[in-house]
Phi, psi and omega in degrees: 000136178272151180303324181293342184272356187264007176059045179287130181263350177161178181237130178265131180219128178282334182290112183302327181295335181265344182291153180064027172240194182229147176296124184306134175077359183235330183082004179286134182289141175258121187239161171284165178301317181296318178297320181292321176303315180297315180299316180293319182294330177284322188263345187231151171285151176296342180273348185290145174273135177247149179240138183234149172251127178253112180274317178281082186307328182288349177251015184308310184301312181295320181293315179298320177299316178297313182296322185296343180282344184219346182280155177298152176301156181073011175283161184224160172227150176240130177247140186258346186220142004283347172217158178292128184216132174264130182241125175280137181255000000 
């Protein structure tokens, strides 16, 4: 599967220096958490389940805590390291 085929709506990044840029080689926008919240609220129903990929595995707990404050129930995250793990949010 190609990255372009997964219907990714964006990348959330807390580092202000990386925001409003693009994920290298893909063209996917890198947004702040606030920008992504607005984008999701416009495009998705509050009842919709959202799926997230967490790349910084060592920050999984903190990221899931942040997401759990605003994502719809039944949303999920996938962490790839040290093992592939699905996390319910």
